[in-house]
C-alpha positions in Angstrom: 0.0 0.0 -0.1 1.3 3.4 -1.0 1.9 5.8 1.9 -0.4 8.4 0.4 -3.2 5.8 0.1 -2.6 4.8 3.8 -2.9 8.4 4.9 -5.9 9.2 2.6 -4.0 11.5 0.4 -4.1 11.9 -3.3 -2.0 9.4 -5.3 1.6 10.4 -5.4 1.2 13.2 -2.9 4.5 14.3 -1.5 4.6 16.0 2.0 6.0 19.5 2.1 7.6 20.2 5.5 9.6 23.2 6.5 11.0 24.0 9.9 8.5 25.0 12.7 9.6 26.5 16.0 9.4 24.3 19.1 6.6 26.6 20.6 4.4 25.9 17.6 5.3 22.2 17.6 4.2 21.9 21.3 0.9 23.6 20.6 0.2 21.4 17.6 1.1 18.2 19.7 -1.7 19.0 22.0 -4.4 18.8 19.4 -3.1 16.1 17.1 -4.4 12.7 17.3 -2.3 9.6 17.9 -0.4 8.8 14.7 -1.9 11.7 12.8 0.8 12.6 10.3 2.0 16.1 9.5 2.1 16.4 5.8 2.6 20.2 5.3 4.4 22.6 7.8 5.4 26.1 7.3 6.3 29.2 9.5 6.3 32.7 8.6 9.5 34.9 8.6 8.8 36.3 12.1 8.0 32.9 13.5 4.7 34.2 14.8 2.4 32.2 12.5 2.8 28.5 11.6 0.7 26.5 9.4 0.5 22.6 9.8 -1.6 20.3 7.8 -2.7 16.7 8.3 -4.7 14.4 6.1 -7.9 15.7 7.8 -7.3 19.4 8.6 -5.2 22.5 8.5 -4.0 24.0 11.8 -2.9 27.6 12.1 -0.7 28.4 15.2 -0.2 31.9 16.5 2.5 32.5 18.9 3.9 35.5 20.8 1.2 38.0 19.5 -0.3 40.9 21.5 -2.7 39.5 24.0 -1.0 36.0 24.0 1.2 35.7 26.9 4.7 34.1 26.6 4.6 30.4 26.3 1.0 30.2 25.0 -0.1 29.7 21.5 -3.5 29.9 19.8 -4.4 26.9 17.5 -7.3 27.1 15.1 -8.5 24.0 13.3 -9.8 24.1 9.7 -11.3 20.7 8.7 -11.0 20.4 4.8 -14.9 20.1 4.4 -15.2 23.4 6.2 -12.9 25.4 3.9 -14.9 27.1 1.1 -11.9 28.8 -0.6 -8.2 28.8 -0.2 -6.2 31.4 -2.0 -2.7 32.6 -2.2 -1.8 36.4 -2.1 1.6 37.0 -3.5 3.5 40.2 -2.6 7.0 41.2 -3.7 8.9 39.1 -1.1 6.3 37.2 0.8 3.0 35.4 0.4 -0.2 35.2 2.4 -2.7 32.4 2.7 -6.4 33.2 2.9 -8.7 30.5 4.3 -12.4 31.3 3.8 -14.9 29.3 5.9 -18.3 29.5 7.7 -18.4 30.0 11.4 -20.8 29.7 14.1 -22.1 32.4 16.4 -18.9 32.4 18.5 -16.7 33.0 15.5 -14.1 30.5 16.5 -15.5 27.3 15.2 -15.2 26.2 11.6 -18.5 24.7 10.7 -19.0 21.8 8.4 -22.1 20.2 6.8 -25.5 21.7 7.5 -24.2 24.0 10.2 -21.9 25.5 7.6 -25.0 26.5 5.5 -26.3 28.5 8.5 -23.0 30.0 9.5 -21.5 33.3 8.8 -18.7 33.8 6.1 -15.4 34.5 7.5 -11.7 34.6 6.3 -8.5 34.2 8.2 -5.3 35.6 6.5 -2.0 34.0 7.5 0.7 36.2 6.3 4.6 36.7 6.1 5.6 33.3 4.5 8.7 33.4 2.3 7.7 33.3 -1.3 9.4 30.0 -2.3 8.4 28.0 0.7 4.9 29.5 0.8 4.2 28.7 -2.7 5.4 25.1 -2.4 3.3 24.7 0.7 0.3 26.3 -0.9 0.4 24.1 -4.0 0.5 21.0 -1.8 -2.5 22.3 0.3 -4.6 23.2 -2.7 -4.0 19.8 -4.4 -5.0 18.0 -1.1 -7.9 20.3 -0.5 -9.3 19.9 -4.0 -9.0 16.2 -3.9 -10.7 16.0 -0.4 -13.4 18.3 -1.7 -14.1 15.9 -4.6 -14.3 13.1 -2.1 -16.8 14.9 0.1 -19.0 15.9 -2.9 -18.9 12.3 -4.2 -20.1 11.0 -0.8 -23.0 13.4 -0.5 
């Protein structure tokens, strides 16, 4: 069995992993399931925002921001069926990722299924990634997201 098939990934999918700071790794470890593989990882140039993807979801990790005390991180989970659009915003030296989704009343939960139809549209922008690494990670994420989206629509 191919590793991509074992992990529920598109055929021939190759992980794209760049270094992530220890603080972000520790935050992600607390929400990952047992044996949940990381297939895409990336951190922005300031090491304040990290993006980690598994076969079932994308995680954004924000560290050392205003309002976040030292040693604490905020992790937001974006399940693939809850993402309505994934775009890349290139700038001269960096790129930004925009994840569009629907959220519940509290604005923190990414809704899927019928609850998403009732949710409010929202977008999170993750910015400051180096252009070369950001584009490589984005291409992998888009390929995975589109493939997952086709699977979800086929199951409906």
